[in-house]
C-alpha positions in Angstrom: 129.3 34.2 130.5 132.4 36.4 131.3 135.0 33.8 130.9 133.5 32.7 127.8 133.5 36.1 126.3 137.3 36.2 127.4 138.0 33.1 125.5 136.3 34.3 122.3 138.1 37.4 122.3 141.7 35.4 122.8 140.9 33.2 120.2 140.1 36.1 117.9 143.2 37.7 118.7 145.0 34.6 117.8 143.2 34.3 114.4 144.3 37.8 113.7 147.9 37.3 114.5 147.8 34.1 112.6 149.4 32.2 115.3 147.2 29.5 116.5 150.4 27.8 117.9 151.1 26.6 121.3 154.2 24.9 120.9 157.3 27.2 121.3 158.9 24.9 118.6 156.8 26.0 115.7 157.3 29.3 113.8 155.1 32.3 114.2 152.8 33.8 117.0 152.4 32.3 120.1 150.3 33.0 123.2 152.5 32.3 126.5 151.9 33.5 130.0 149.3 36.0 128.7 151.7 37.6 126.2 151.9 37.1 122.6 155.5 36.0 121.4 156.7 34.9 118.1 159.3 32.2 117.2 161.4 32.1 114.1 161.5 29.2 111.7 164.5 27.6 114.0 162.3 27.8 117.0 164.1 30.7 118.6 162.2 33.4 120.4 162.3 36.8 118.1 163.5 40.0 120.1 163.9 43.5 119.2 162.3 43.0 115.8 159.2 43.7 113.9 157.0 41.0 112.9 153.6 41.1 110.8 150.2 39.2 111.8 147.8 37.5 109.7 145.9 40.9 109.4 149.3 42.1 107.7 149.7 44.7 110.3 153.4 45.1 112.0 153.8 44.2 115.5 157.0 44.8 117.7 158.6 42.2 119.8 160.6 43.9 122.8 164.1 42.5 124.4 162.0 40.0 126.0 160.4 39.0 122.9 156.9 39.9 124.0 154.7 42.0 121.8 154.8 45.8 122.8 151.7 47.6 123.4 150.9 51.3 123.9 154.7 52.4 123.8 157.1 54.0 121.6 159.5 51.9 119.8 163.1 52.7 118.6 162.2 56.3 119.4 160.3 56.8 116.3 157.5 54.4 116.0 154.4 53.6 118.3 152.1 50.8 118.9 148.7 50.9 119.9 146.8 48.8 122.6 146.7 46.0 120.0 150.4 46.0 119.5 149.9 47.3 115.9 152.2 50.0 114.7 150.2 53.3 114.0 150.4 54.6 110.7 149.0 57.7 108.8 147.5 59.1 111.9 147.5 61.8 114.8 148.1 60.5 118.2 147.9 62.4 121.3 150.4 61.0 123.9 151.3 62.0 127.5 155.0 61.0 127.2 157.8 61.8 124.7 159.6 59.5 122.5 162.3 58.6 125.2 159.6 57.2 127.2 159.6 59.6 129.9 156.2 61.1 131.2 155.5 64.6 130.0 152.7 66.8 129.1 150.5 65.8 126.4 151.9 66.4 122.8 150.4 65.6 119.3 152.5 63.4 117.2 152.0 62.5 113.5 153.1 58.9 112.0 153.4 58.6 108.7 152.5 56.1 106.2 155.7 53.9 107.0 155.1 54.4 110.9 157.9 56.7 111.5 156.9 59.7 113.4 157.7 63.3 111.9 160.4 64.7 113.6 162.3 68.1 113.2 160.7 68.8 109.9 157.5 70.4 108.3 154.8 68.0 107.2 152.0 68.7 104.8 148.7 66.7 106.3 145.5 67.5 104.5 146.6 70.3 102.5 148.0 71.9 105.9 151.5 72.3 107.0 152.6 71.4 110.5 156.0 71.3 112.1 157.3 69.0 114.5 160.4 69.4 116.9 163.1 67.2 117.6 161.1 65.0 119.8 158.5 64.9 117.2 156.1 66.7 119.4 153.7 69.0 117.2 154.7 72.8 117.8 152.6 75.7 118.4 153.3 79.5 118.4 156.2 81.1 116.7 158.6 78.6 115.2 161.3 78.0 112.9 163.5 81.2 113.6 160.0 83.1 114.0 159.4 83.0 110.3 156.1 80.8 111.0 153.4 80.5 113.3 151.1 77.5 114.3 147.7 78.0 115.7 146.4 75.9 118.5 145.5 73.1 116.2 149.2 73.2 115.0 148.5 74.4 111.2 150.7 76.9 110.1 148.7 80.1 109.7 148.2 81.6 106.2 147.2 85.1 105.1 146.6 87.9 107.7 146.6 87.2 111.3 146.9 89.5 114.3 149.1 88.0 116.9 151.4 88.8 119.9 155.1 89.5 118.6 157.7 86.9 119.1 160.0 87.1 122.2 162.4 89.7 121.7 160.2 91.7 119.1 158.1 93.4 121.6 159.4 96.7 120.6 157.6 96.6 117.4 154.5 97.3 119.5 152.8 100.7 119.5 152.5 101.7 123.4 149.2 103.5 122.5 147.7 100.6 120.4 146.8 96.8 120.9 149.9 94.7 121.7 149.2 92.3 119.0 150.6 93.3 115.7 149.5 92.2 112.1 151.4 89.6 110.0 151.1 88.3 106.5 151.9 84.6 105.8 152.2 82.9 102.4 150.4 79.9 101.3 153.2 77.6 102.6 152.7 79.4 105.9 156.1 81.8 105.7 155.7 85.0 107.2 156.5 87.8 105.0 159.6 89.8 105.7 160.9 92.5 103.2 164.3 92.4 101.6 166.0 95.8 102.7 168.9 97.4 101.5 171.3 100.3 102.8 169.7 101.8 105.9 166.1 101.1 105.1 164.0 99.9 107.9 160.6 99.1 106.1 159.6 97.6 102.9 156.1 97.1 100.8 154.3 94.3 99.7 151.3 94.3 97.3 148.7 92.0 98.4 145.3 91.6 96.5 146.1 94.6 94.6 146.7 97.0 97.7 150.1 97.9 99.2 151.1 97.4 102.7 154.1 98.0 104.8 156.3 95.9 107.0 159.1 96.4 109.4 162.3 94.2 109.2 160.6 91.5 111.6 157.6 91.6 109.4 155.1 93.4 111.6 152.5 95.4 109.5 152.8 99.4 109.9 150.4 102.1 110.1 150.3 105.9 109.7 153.6 107.7 108.5 156.3 105.6 107.2 159.6 106.7 105.9 161.0 104.2 103.2 164.3 106.0 102.7 167.5 105.1 104.4 167.4 107.5 107.3 164.3 109.8 108.5 166.8 112.4 109.9 168.0 113.1 106.3 164.4 113.7 105.1 163.7 117.2 103.6 160.7 116.5 101.4 157.7 113.8 101.5 159.1 112.0 98.6 160.0 108.9 100.4 157.3 108.9 102.9 154.0 106.8 102.6 150.7 106.6 104.7 148.9 103.7 105.8 145.6 103.5 107.4 144.6 101.9 110.5 144.1 98.6 108.2 147.6 98.9 106.9 146.5 99.8 103.4 148.5 102.4 101.6 146.4 105.5 101.5 145.4 106.7 97.6 143.9 110.1 96.5 143.1 112.7 98.8 143.7 112.2 102.4 143.9 114.6 105.6 146.4 113.7 108.3 148.8 115.1 110.6 152.0 115.8 108.9 155.2 113.8 109.4 157.0 114.5 112.8 160.1 114.4 111.3 159.1 117.3 108.5 158.9 120.8 109.4 157.2 124.0 108.1 153.8 123.0 107.8 150.9 125.6 108.3 148.7 123.3 110.0 148.2 120.7 112.5 146.0 118.9 109.8 147.0 118.8 106.1 145.7 117.5 102.8 147.7 115.2 101.2 147.3 113.5 97.7 148.6 110.0 97.0 149.1 108.1 93.7 147.5 104.5 92.9 150.5 103.2 94.5 150.3 105.3 97.6 153.3 107.7 96.6 152.5 111.3 98.0 152.6 114.0 95.3 155.1 116.7 96.2 156.7 119.7 94.1 159.7 121.9 94.3 160.6 124.3 96.8 158.4 127.7 96.6 159.6 130.0 93.8 161.0 127.2 91.6 157.9 125.2 90.3 157.0 125.3 86.8 153.9 124.0 84.7 155.3 120.7 84.5 154.6 120.4 88.4 151.0 121.0 87.9 148.7 118.2 88.6 145.3 117.6 87.1 142.9 116.2 89.7 139.1 115.7 88.6 139.4 118.5 86.0 141.0 120.8 88.5 144.5 122.0 88.5 146.9 121.8 91.7 150.5 122.6 92.7 152.2 120.8 95.4 155.1 121.9 97.5 158.3 119.8 98.8 156.2 119.0 101.8 153.3 117.4 100.2 150.6 120.0 100.5 148.8 121.8 97.9 149.9 125.5 97.5 147.3 128.2 97.8 147.5 132.3 97.1 149.9 134.0 94.8 152.7 131.7 93.3 155.6 132.5 90.9 155.8 129.5 88.3 158.1 129.1 85.4 156.6 128.6 81.7 160.0 127.4 80.4 163.5 127.5 81.6 163.7 131.3 81.8 160.3 132.8 82.1 158.0 132.7 84.7 154.6 134.3 85.6 152.1 134.4 88.2 149.2 131.8 89.1 147.0 132.3 92.0 145.3 129.4 93.8 142.2 129.2 95.6 142.6 129.7 99.3 139.9 127.4 100.1 140.4 124.3 97.6 143.9 125.3 96.4 142.7 125.0 92.6 144.0 127.4 89.8 141.8 130.5 89.5 141.2 132.5 86.4 139.7 136.0 85.6 140.0 139.4 87.1 140.4 139.4 91.0 142.0 141.6 93.6 144.5 139.6 95.8 147.1 139.8 98.6 150.7 140.0 97.3 153.8 139.1 99.4 154.2 142.6 101.1 150.8 142.6 102.3 149.3 144.7 99.8 146.0 144.2 97.7 146.3 144.7 94.1 144.2 143.8 90.9 145.1 141.0 88.7 143.8 139.3 85.6 144.5 135.5 84.9 143.8 133.9 81.6 141.4 130.8 81.5 144.4 128.3 82.0 145.4 130.7 85.1 148.3 132.1 83.8 149.1 135.7 84.8 148.1 137.6 81.9 150.6 140.1 79.9 149.1 142.6 77.8 146.1 144.9 77.6 142.8 143.2 78.9 139.5 145.1 78.7 141.3 148.5 78.5 143.9 147.8 81.5 147.5 146.9 81.1 148.8 143.8 83.1 152.3 142.1 83.4 152.4 138.6 84.8 148.9 139.0 85.7 149.4 142.4 87.7 147.8 145.6 86.9 150.1 148.0 85.7 149.5 151.7 86.9 151.3 155.0 86.8 153.4 155.6 89.7 152.0 157.7 92.4 152.1 161.6 91.9 152.0 160.9 87.9 148.8 161.0 85.9 150.2 159.1 83.0 153.2 156.9 82.5 154.9 154.8 79.7 155.4 151.3 80.9 157.6 148.9 78.5 156.3 145.6 78.3 159.1 142.9 77.3 157.9 140.5 74.6 159.6 137.9 72.1 160.6 140.6 69.7 161.3 143.5 72.0 159.5 146.1 74.1 156.1 147.4 73.5 155.5 150.8 75.2 152.1 151.4 76.6 150.7 154.7 78.2 148.8 154.0 81.4 146.9 156.4 84.0 146.9 155.9 87.7 144.2 153.2 87.6 146.0 151.0 84.9 143.6 152.1 82.2 145.6 152.5 78.6 145.4 155.8 76.9 144.7 155.0 73.2 143.7 157.1 69.9 144.3 160.5 71.3 146.2 163.3 69.8 147.9 163.3 73.0 147.6 163.6 77.0 149.8 165.4 79.4 151.3 163.9 82.3 152.0 165.8 85.5 155.3 167.7 84.1 153.7 168.6 81.1 154.9 166.0 78.7 152.6 165.0 75.9 152.0 161.5 75.0 150.3 160.3 71.8 149.3 156.8 71.2 147.4 154.4 68.5 144.4 152.8 68.7 145.9 149.9 70.8 147.5 152.3 73.3 150.8 152.0 72.2 153.1 155.2 72.6 153.7 156.7 69.3 155.0 160.3 70.0 156.5 162.5 72.9 155.9 166.1 72.4 154.9 165.4 69.0 158.1 163.8 68.3 158.0 160.0 67.0 159.2 157.5 69.5 161.6 154.7 68.3 160.1 151.2 68.6 163.3 149.9 70.6 163.0 152.6 73.3 162.7 151.4 76.7 161.0 153.4 79.5 159.8 152.1 82.7 160.0 148.5 83.3 156.7 146.9 84.5 156.2 145.7 88.2 156.3 142.4 88.8 154.1 140.4 91.5 155.6 140.7 94.8 156.6 137.3 95.8 156.3 135.8 99.6 
C-alpha cells in the first residue's frame, strides 16, 4: 500500500508540472533520479532560471538543473517544499537571504514573489518595515521615528514605551522608565518643530493640547515653552500638563514652577485658558481694570507669577488715574461695600467700594472717601477741610475726626477756633464768615497705603 501511494503522489506531481516526460530529448519537465528537471526545446537542461508548471506556478532550476525546494533564490525569492515561488504571503524562516543559518525572522513576499527589502510595506492596512536582508523589524526603527510592535506592525496613536537607546535622559527618575509617544496614521512619531532655543512643542490631539520634547516624548507637570528657562520672569511661557499629559484648563492648584520666585505658598492656584495658557498680569501697582478677568461672574486680578491677588490693590482706571480695589483674602474676588481692611503699613482703616469694586471717591452715607479710603480730620483737630480732586478742580469738604462731613450749619469751630460754614452737601462755603473761592485747595486727601 505504501509503494502504491508514493506512486500515485509522483504521478500527481508529474501531472501538475505538466511534464509526463521521461526522455531528456523532449521539452518540458522531467523526473530524473528523484529530482525534477526541465529541458528546453533544444533538449538542453535548463539551469539558473525560472519555469512555469502546468499549474501556472513558477519554479526555479538551480545551477545543477534541479528544481529548488525550501530555499532562497537570487537572494530575493523563496520557493516552498513543492518548489513553488512564494507570493503574497508571510514566511517565518530560520535562515536569512544569504542562505546562512540565523534566528527565525519573518519575511514578506510580494505578489511578484520578491521579498520586501529595506523598505516600508503596507500589508492588510498595516505598515511594516523590512531591513536590508528582508527581515521584518520590531522595536524602534528608521532613525527612531517609528516603533514596530512584536507583530511587526507600526504602532499608531498613543503608546507607552521604553525610549530608544541614547534617549534615556528623557526619563523621569521618579517615574516609570517608560514614556508616552504619539504616532500618526502612517506610524510616524510626532516630534515638534522647534526654533530658537525652545526645547518643547505642543500638538493638539482630539481637541486637547499635549507637550513633547525634541525626541517626541510626552511631558507632564510644568513645562517652559520659551527659549531659555533661566530668562523666565513671568509665568507667560509656562504650561502645565497633568499626569495624563493633557494641558490643564480652568482653575488648578499646584506647586509653582521651580524657576520662578516670589510665591507666598508651597501650593498656589492658577487659571488656564482653553488652550492651556496661564492667566497672568502686570507687576503689583501697575495693573489696570483691563487686566481684570471675569470667571463665573466673579472678577479676579492676576500677578506676573500667575496667581490671583488678594487684599488692597492699586489699579489704574485709565492711563493716569488709579484707585483702590479690594480682593477677598479667601477666594481672591473683588469686594464691594463698606469694610475695615488692613493697609500696607499694617493699620486698619475703613473703606468703601462701589458695586463694581472701585474705591469710592466722594460722600457716601454722610462720610467722605477718597479712592475708597475714609478721610478724617488729622489727630488733634476737631474739623478739617479736605480738598477732593475732580475733573473740574477740587471740591472742599469739612470732616470731623470720624470722617463724617459737616453740612448745612451756620458754622463749626475747629480746635484753633476757626469757623467753617458748609452747604447741604457738606461743601465748604465760608471760613470765619468770609466766602471761600471754589478754586482754593486745602489739605489733599490721603491715599490708601499701598504695599
